C-alpha positions in Angstrom: 12.1 8.3 -18.1 11.4 4.9 -19.3 10.7 2.1 -16.8 11.7 -1.2 -18.0 10.8 -4.5 -16.3 11.3 -8.0 -17.3 7.8 -8.5 -19.1 7.0 -4.8 -20.0 8.6 -1.6 -21.0 6.5 1.3 -19.5 6.6 4.2 -21.9 8.0 7.6 -20.7 5.8 10.1 -19.0 3.4 11.9 -21.1 2.9 9.0 -23.6 -0.7 8.2 -23.6 -0.5 4.9 -25.4 -1.4 2.8 -22.3 -5.0 1.6 -22.8 -7.3 0.6 -20.0 -7.0 -3.0 -21.0 -3.3 -2.9 -20.3 -3.9 -2.1 -16.7 -4.2 -5.1 -14.1 -7.6 -6.6 -13.5 -9.5 -4.7 -10.8 -9.9 -8.0 -8.7 -6.0 -8.4 -8.6 -5.0 -10.1 -5.4 -1.3 -10.6 -6.0 0.5 -7.3 -6.6 3.8 -8.1 -8.2 6.1 -5.1 -9.1 5.1 -5.1 -12.7 1.4 -4.6 -11.9 2.2 -1.8 -9.4 4.4 -0.1 -11.9 1.6 -0.3 -14.6 -0.8 1.5 -12.2 1.7 4.1 -11.4 2.5 4.8 -14.9 -1.3 5.0 -16.0 -1.8 7.6 -13.3 1.3 9.5 -14.3 0.4 9.4 -18.0 -3.3 10.5 -17.4 -4.8 7.2 -18.6 -6.7 6.9 -15.2 -6.9 9.4 -12.5 -5.5 8.8 -9.1 -9.0 8.7 -7.6 -10.2 6.1 -10.3 -7.1 4.0 -9.7 -7.6 3.9 -5.8 -11.3 3.0 -6.2 -10.6 0.4 -9.0 -7.8 -1.3 -6.9 -9.0 -0.5 -3.4 -5.8 1.4 -2.7 -5.3 4.3 -0.4 -3.7 7.4 -1.7 -0.8 6.7 0.7 -0.3 3.3 -0.6 -0.2 4.6 -4.3 2.2 7.4 -3.3 4.5 4.7 -1.5 4.6 2.8 -4.9 5.4 5.9 -6.7 8.1 6.9 -4.4 9.6 3.6 -4.5 9.9 3.7 -8.3 11.4 7.3 -8.1 13.9 6.0 -5.5 14.8 2.6 -6.5 13.2 1.9 -9.9 10.6 -0.8 -10.6 12.6 -3.4 -8.5 12.1 -1.1 -5.4 8.4 -2.3 -5.6 9.3 -5.8 -4.7 8.3 -6.7 -1.1 11.8 -8.2 -0.5 13.4 -5.0 -1.8 11.3 -2.8 0.4 12.7 -4.4 3.6 16.3 -3.9 2.2 15.7 -0.3 1.1 13.9 0.6 4.3 16.8 -1.0 6.3 19.3 1.1 4.4 17.2 4.2 4.9 17.0 3.8 8.6 20.8 3.2 9.0 21.9 6.1 6.9 22.7 9.1 9.0 20.4 12.2 8.2 22.0 14.9 6.0 22.2 18.2 7.6 
């Protein structure tokens, strides 16, 4: 699956072309959807381990998994803070399937 955003196309899983220099700076303060997607792709492709990503960006494993789940469920746009509110509201109002 290729993940496309406005500024970047993140290659499909298994493509090892992402280099460490393509990753966001370790001192990133503003986490836009594109930067989150870059980190998720880097971990999925094996360019950086989950442990290294969490240490590098001061993330908890739960936060990273939340980003990954948002991409799986709603694409990169699901990582936007305003979209999270919308998707969470939809999930909470949708009745559970039996």
